[in-house]
N, C-alpha and C positions, 0 to 999 in steps of 0.2 A: 441770695439765690432762692431762698424759700419764697419770698414775696414775688420774685419774677416768675417762678414756676406756677404759683397759685393764681397770679393775675392772668397769665397766658392760658392756663388750662380752663379757667372759668369762662373764657370766651370761645372755647372750641365748640364747633358744631358737630364734630365726629371724633371718636377716639383715635389716638396716634400711637405708633410704636415708639420705643425709647429713642432710637437714633433719629427718626423722623421728627420727633418732638424737639430734640436738641438742635437739629439743623434749622428748623423753622424759627426757633428762639434765638439763633445766632450764637450758640454756646461754642466757645473756642475749644481746640484740642486740649489745651492745658486745663481748662475748667471742667472738662467732661467727667473725670472721676468724682469731682465734688458734686456735679449735677446728678450723677447716678446715686450717690450716697444720700443726698437731700431728697431726691424723688422716692427712694426706698423708705426714708423716715416718714415722709408725708403719707405714704400708703399705710404704714404701720399705725400712724396716728389717726387714720380714717379721714384724712382731709383730701385725699386723691383716690379715685377708684381705679383698680387694675382689672381689666376685662380679660376674657379668653384671648389667647393669641399674643399675650404680652402687650396689649394696648392700654393706654392710660387716658383718662378723661375726668370730667368733674364728677363729684360724688353723686349729684342729683341724677345724672344719666343712668347710673346703676341702681337707682332707687334705694340707696343705702344711706343710713344716717348714723351719726355718732351721738352717744348719750350715756347717761348713768342708769344702770340697772337697779331697780328697786324690787326686791323679792318679797312676796307675801308669804306669811307662815304656812299657807295652804299649798304652796309650791309654784304657783304662777307668778308673773312679774310684769313690770312696766318699765320701759326705757324712756326717760325724760330727755328730750332733744337738747342739744347744745348748738346754738344758743337758745332757740325757741322753736315752738311748734307743738302739735298735739302729741300726747304720749303714745307709745307703741306697745300694744299688748303682746306679751311673749308667753307661750305655753311652757309648761315644765319641760316637755320633751324637746323644746326648741332652744333651750338655754345653753346646751353644750357644757363647756368647762367654766362658764361664767358664774360668779357669786354675787351676792348682794353688795351693792356699792361700786362694782367694777365699772370702768369706762369701757364701752363696747361699741363695735360696729354691727349694725343690724340691717339685714335685708328685709325690706317691707314687701310682703308677698301677696297680701290680699286685704280688702276692706269691704265688708258687707255694708249695705246702705244703713245709715243710722248707727253704726257701731264704730268703735275705735279701730284704727289701722292695726294690723297684726304683722308680726315679723319673726325672724329667726336670727339668733346671734351667730355672726360669722367669725368674729375674732375678739379676743380680749386685748384692748389697747393698754390698759393700765389696771393693775390689781389694787383694790382699795384696802384689802385686809391681808396682813402677813401673819397675824397671830390672833387667836381667839381665847376667851376665858370661859370656863365651864366647870361642871362637876364631873369628877372621875367616877366611872362605873365599870368595873370589870373589863379593863382593856379598851374602853372607849371614853370619850369626853363628850358630854352633852352641853353644847354651847349655851351660854346665858341668853344670847340673842336667838330666838326661835326661827329667824329667817335663814340660819345656817344649819346644814345637816350635821349628823353625828360625825365625830372625828375618831378614826381608829388609830390607836397609839400602841407602841411597843417599847419595852425597856422603860417603864413608866417611873417607878420610885414613889408613886403617890398612894395614899390610902383611900379606901372606899369612902366616897362622900365628900372628899376634900375639893376645895376650889383650886384649879390649876390654870397655868398659862400654857397654851399649846401653839407651837409654830406650825403653820400649814405648809405641807410639802407637796401636796398633789390631791387629785380627786376631781369631783364634779359637784353639781348642785344637789346630787342625791346622797353622796357620801364622800368624806374627805380622809386624807391620811396625814399624820403629823407626828410630832414628838413633843413631849412635855419639857418645857424649859424652866419652869418655876412652880413651886407649890406654895400657894398663898395661905392655906389653912382651912379650917372648917367654916362654913357659911355663917354660923351663929356667933363666931368670935368677934369682939368689938373691932370695928374699922375694916373688916374684910369686905363689906358690901361696897364701900366707896373705893377701896383699893382695887377691887375687881373691875370697876368702871374705868379707873385710870389705865389698867392694863388692856381692857377691852378696846378702848379708843386709842391706845398707844400714845397716851399723853406723856410728855417728857417730865420726869419728876425732879431730876437734878440737872444743874448746869455743868457743862464740861469744865475741867480745871482751867483751861486756857481762857475761857470766857470770864470766869471769876477773877483770874489774875488781871485781865485787862480792866475789869470794873474797879478792882482795888487800886490800880495804878492811877486812877483819875484824881486830880487835885481836889482838896476839900473846899478851898476858897476860889472864887471866880477871879481869874487874872485881871489886874488893873487895865491892861490894854484892851481886854474884851469889854470892860465896862465903858471905857472911853468911846468905843465905836458904836455904842447903843444909846437909845433914847432913855433918859432917866425918868422912870414913872413911879419912883418910890414914894412920892408925896401923895399919890392917889389913895383914896379910901378902899383898898382892895381887900376882899374877903373870899374865902373858899366856902362852898356849901356842898356837903357830901353826906352819905349815910353815916350813922353813928359809928359803925364798925369798919369804915373805910381805912385802908392801909396806905393808899397813895392818893394824892390830889393833884391832877394835872391841869385843872381849869379853875380860873378865878374870875370874879366880876367886880366892877367898880361903877359908880355913878356920881356925877357932879353936875350941878345946875349951871347953865351958861347964861340964863336970863331970857325973858320973853317966851317962856314956855318951851325952851330948847334945852336938852340935856346931852351930856357926853357919856355914852355908855361904853365901858371898856370890857372886852372879853380877852382875857389873858391866858395863853396856853403855854405850858412848860416847853422850853426849847430843848427837847430830847435830842434833836439832831446835832447839837453842839457836842454832846457827850458820846453819842453812838455814831461813830464815823463810818461812812460808807465803805464796805469791803472789809471791815474789821471783824474780829471774832464775835463780838456782841451782835454786830449787824447780821452776820450769817446765821447765828442761832436765833435771833429775833425773827428773821424771815422764815426760817424753818418752822418755828412755832406759829407765826402768823398773828396770834392773838393771845391774850391772857384768858384763862379758863376759870370760871367761878363756880366750883362745885358747892354742894350744900354745906360742907364742913371745912372747906379750905379753898385757897386760891392758888392756881399754878400760873405764876407771872410770865409775861413775855420777856422781861428784862430782869437781870439780877437784882436782888434787894438793895444792893449798894446804890444802884441807879434809880430803880422804881420807887423805893421807900425812903430815899435820902436825897441825893443830889438833884433829882428832877421833881421831887415833891415840893409843892408850894407851901412850905411850913411857915407858920406865923413868926414874924420877927427876923426872918432869914432872907438875904438877897438871893433872888432866883432869876435866871434868864428866861425870857419868854418871847414868843411871837404874839403880838397883841393887835387886835382890831379895835379901833376907836371910832365909834359911830356918833355923829351929831343927829339927834333924833327928837321928834316932837312928842307931846303927850299922847297924841292919837296914833303913835307908832309909825309916823312917816320919817323915813331915813333921808335926811337932807344931804348927807355926804359921809364918807368914811376914809380912814387912813390905816394902812397896814404897816407895822413897824417892828423892828427887832428891839426889844426893850429889856429893862431890868426892873423888877418890882420887889416890894417887901410887903407880904400879906399882913394885915392888921389882926385878923382873927380866923380861927378855924371854927366854922359853924356847921351844925347838922340841920337836916330838913325840919325836924320837929321844933327846934329852937327858932328857926326862921318863921315857921308857921305861927308860933306863939307870939313872936314880935309883930307880925303883920296883924294879928287879931287883938293885940294889946294886952296879952297875958304876961306881965312882967316876971313873975316868979318862975314860970316855965321857960321863958326866953333865954335866961342865962346871959352869956356874952353877946347874944344877938340884940339884946335890948338897947345897947349903946348905938346900934346902927338902925334902929327901928324906923326912923324917918326915911333913910335911904332905901331900906327894904320895902317900905310901903310904896314909895315911888316906883321901885323896880316891879312890884306886883302889878301896879296899874299899867306900866309900860308893856309888861309881858302879856297881859290880857288884851291890850290893844293890838299887839303883834299877832296873837292867836286869832283875834277877830279878823284881821286882814287875811291871814292864811285860810280861815274858814270861808271868807267871801270868794276867794279864788278857787275853792273846791278841795282843799287839803282834807284828807280823811283821818280822823282820830278814832282808832279802834278802841283805845282805852281799855284793853283787856286786863283783868286782874292777874297779878303775879303771886306765886306762893311764897310764904314766909315760914320757914321751918325752924323751930326752936329745939335745940339739942341739949342733953346733959353732957357732963364731962366724958362719958363713955360713948358718945355718939348716938344715944337712944333718943328718938324723937319724943318730945313732950307735948308739942302742939303744932298744928299746921293751919295757918289761917291766910286769908287774902291780905296782901300787902296794901296798906293804905296809900292812896294816891292824893297827895296834898297839893295845894296851890304852890307851895314852895318847890315841889318837884317840877311843876309845869313852868315855873319862873325860870329855873336854870335851863330846862329843856328848850324853852322858847328862845333864849339868848344863844344857845349853842346852835340851834337850827339856823338862826340868822347869820351867825359867823360862818358856818359851813357853806351856806348858799352864797354868801358874799365872796368868800375865797374862791369858790368854784367859778363864779362869774368873772372875777378878776383875772384868773389864769386863762379861762376860756377866751376872753376878749383879746388876750395877747397871743393866741394861737400856740399855747404851750402844751406839750404832751404831758398828761398826768392821768391818774386813775379817778374816774368819775364814780360816784355811787349812783347806780341806775336801777330803776324799777319799771319793768315793762308793763304794758297793758295786759289785763287778764285774757285767758283763752275763752273764746265764745262757748266752747264745749263745757267748760267748768261753770261758766255763768248760767248756761241753760240748766245744768244740774241743780245749781243753787235756786234758780227760778222755780223749779218743781217743788223744792223744799219750802220756799217762801209761800207758794200758792197753797200748799197743804195747811199753812198756818193762817191763811186768810189774807195774805198780802199779795199785791200785784207788783211783780218785779220784771222789768223789761231788759233782757240781755242786750238788745240792740242799742239801748241808751247807756248801758253800764260801762262803755269805754270812756265815758266822761266822768271823772272823779266827783264832780259836783252832783251828779245824779246819785251816786252811791252815798254821798254825804247826806243828801235829802232823804234817801231811803232809811238810813240809820236813825235820822231824827224822828222818823215815823214810828219806829219801834221803841224809842227811848222811854224808859220807865215801866215797860211791860215785863211780865214774868219771863217771857222768852227772849228778852233782849240779849243776855249774855251769850246764849247759844247761837243766835242769829249773827251777832258780831263775830263770833269765833268761826262759824262756818263760812261767812263771807270772806274773812281773812284767809281761810284755807283755799278759797277760790282764786286768790291772788297769786301771782308769781313771786318768787323770792327776789329780794333786792340783792344785787351782786356788784362786784368791782369790775370796771371795764374802761379801756382807753377810748371807747366810742360813746359819745353822749347821745342817749335816747330819752333823757329826762327822767324825772322821778314821779311816777304815776301817783303813788299814795300821797305825796306831799304837794301834788299839782305844781311841781316846780320844773322849769325848763332846763335847769342846770343845778347840780348838787354834787358835793363830795364829802369826805370825812376828813376833818382837820383838828377836831377838838379833843382827841384822846390818844396822843402819841405814845403814852406810857403803856397802854394796853392794846393798841391796834397798829399793826405795821403799815397799813395803807395811809394812816394819818402821818406817820413818820416820813413816808415817801413824799406826801404833799408838802410837808414842811421843808424838805430839802429843795424841791423844785421852787417853792415860793421864795426861799432865801436867795437862790440863784437869780431869780427874776428881780428881786429887790436890789441886789448888788450889781445887776447887769453883767453877770458872768456866764449866763446860759447861752453859749454860742451854738451855731448850727451843728457842729460835730457832736456836742453833748445831747442836743435835741434828737439827732438821728439815733444815737445809741439808746437813748431812753425810749424812744418810740418803738424800736425793735423788740425791747424786752417787756413792754407793758402788758401785752396780751397774755403771755404766759404767767406773768406775775399776778395779774387780775384773777386768772383761773385758779392758781394755787391759793391765793389769799381768800377767795370765795369758798374754796373747799375747806380751808382751815377754820373759817368762821362756822361753816355748817357742822363740822365735827365738834367744835366747842359747844354749839347749841345743843346738839344731840347728847353730848356727855352731861351737860348741865341738867337737861330734862331727865336723863336716866338717874342721876344722883338724887333728884327729888323723888322720882318714882319709887326707888328702893326704900326711902324713908317713909313714904306714904304707906307702902305695903307693911313695913315693920310697925308703923303706928297703928294700923287697923288690925294687925295680927293680935295685938293686946286687947282688942275690943270684939273678938269673935263672940257672937251671940247677942251683942248689944243692938238696940234699935234706934233709928234716927229718921227724921224727916228730911226729904230731899226733893229736888226738882229734876224731872226727866230732861237730860241735856241733849240726847240724840237717840235716834231709833235706827236699828239695823234689822235685817232679816233674822239674825240669830238672837235678838233681844234688844233691850234698851239700857242706856247708861244713865245713871242717876248721880247728880252732884249734891252732896250733903249740905245742909244749911249750917250745921254747927262747925264743920271743919271743911277746909278746901281740899276735899277728897272726892274722887269720882270712882264709881264701881259699876259692874255689869249685872243686870237682872237677866239671866239667860232664859230664852223662850221655853226651854224644857222644864224650867221650874214653875211655869204658869200652868197648873194642873187642872184648873176649873173649866178649860175649854181648849180647843185646838186653835192656836193663833198663827196667822199668816201675815206677811209684810204687805201692807197696802201701799204700793209705791206712789200711786196718784195722790193719796192723802198723807203720805209720810207718817204712817202710824202702824202699830201692830193691832190687828182686829180679830176678835174671836169669831170663829166660823158659825157657832150655834147661837150664842147669846148676843153677838155684835158688840161686845165691850171693846173699847179702844184705849190704847196707850199712846199719847202724843207728846211731842216736845212742849215743855213749859208746864206740864201737869205735876201737881204736888202729890208725892206718894210717901208711904211709910214703909221702911225696909229694915231688914235685919242683916248683919254682917255674917256671912256663912263661910267665906274662904278668903285668905290673903296669900296668894301664890307668889313666892319670892322668885321662882324660876321665870314665870311669864310677866312678873311685875304687874300683876293685875289683882284687883279686889272684886269679889263677887258678893252680890246682895241677893236676898230673897224677899219677895213682896210679902208684907204682913197684912192680912185681911182683917184681923180682929183689932182694928184701930180703936184705941181707947178714947174716952170722952175728951173733947177739945181742951177743957180746962186742965185736965190731968197732964195732957201732952205739953201744954204750955209750961206747966210747972217743971216738967222733966227737962225741957229745953233750957229753961232758966238755970236749973241746977247744973 
């Protein structure tokens, strides 16, 4: 009924009343109550417009759009369209009852030439936040997230200055009402910072008892009848390669020579779908979570430890069920053929990235167990580089942004924050997983099977033009009209490679891109320059991969009939939206957990001085990324007292009005830590003018 209504209304040339619409659609008397109910739901979801006089029509006719509201701490906001289109600017007074993160319907009411379209929130379709975390202050709670207003509470039971969880019961973007449901403790107590983030993002900490019972009921050994129905791959030289502190390993690789420069590359993925049955308690909980979340000091898994850390983990010496893709591939990365099979493997060794890198480079003592496989790993390294070169030639973009690595003591105190090393061994595994994901996506797509694609749309022209202004200020010519071709972006990044401003250019260009999402409709993957792509290689930690496994097994067994296809197709759009949202929440929580540790780390260094690089410039100041630690902080324009500085938008810099001094991206500066704000999760620096002699500064950096 939903599809019928949406399809018919999309073709209307004028709005129709409810009865008239039902008559023209041929809705029977028996189906009319269902028709009314579904039509009402579609209006509430913002997919159908309801006009004056009780007439209904397509949403575009009413100039209304549906999207997510992103509120700025200063009060205004933007609505990002679903599925695509330019953002809608929303003034504070036009937000109504909507809050940051809500899914809303917006009436677009004007657009000045050269500006973003503006709009007004008409209704909240879906609340993003039911609870907030903040500090209790005399009958109010100040949320940790500055994009939310103060919450007035009664009957609190909390003490002044304590961190609390508050359930939101009403209010607007200006002030909220709620009640305290949990007192976490004082902010400075060990573990409270990350515990606050868990509550803030409403991450599930414990598995329900029925989920744990189902996990515990699973057999320890693989039943003999299941082994007989699978391809026996236990003789292959299979190894897992993961971070040293990994708790689960759901992917493994193998390689054997076939002769004449041809190899058989195996990508073996844990068959989680064998244990997590569709519709069961574990399945429902996994779908609700959507993904595992990796915070700075802990992991919140999608599946119970009995499954994620034992039965489905590809442990050395243990028989494990897999879905395996076996490629016949040449030394230059040409895939001659492939085969997808339900298999059983036995891993020979658990290796980490550092050991594999050492084996590739011939460092025996550091390679440990990887040394035994050094010949195979060396061949894998050459194959992965050949595959990367093929992707590079077709235009795939490798942003290669640094990731933070935070070292904590037993109390959760940060000891060091540095950029995580990106080794050839990381790229080796990544390259093989990309190949497997793309191959499975093409296999299913060619068979006209409904499943969730991993899609990445082309960037908005508006954001590309904004990036072009930034690039021009740095002396680069960037053409937005050519940037819809990923090969052009790749060539542009090659131009800045090795220069001081390279990291910030890469990051700002990445911000100009759209987010990759899950969708039943294939629009390709722009960043990978791939016409078809999915997620298949991480079913322990990503629910979309588990979905793909189930569909793939049905196809391999020939049991996916038209009825199953129809049911699957009906549910995929909502599932894709839900799982994309869960991924976004996990990403935000992971970033927030690193940010609180960065602030705590710099709080212990108040007054200390460091060299850094200006990473971005804004009207209110410029951000500096330190050379010694992977920490960024703000030098506020008000702290620059030698002149009056204004933001030169054309040249993307702060410029002194009297002396003409400039602060631009990529410039090296010497700063002092003056503030570490745990509430805003922000570090503030002050520019140091009395820079000491270069030799002394070098000694200090070494120390």
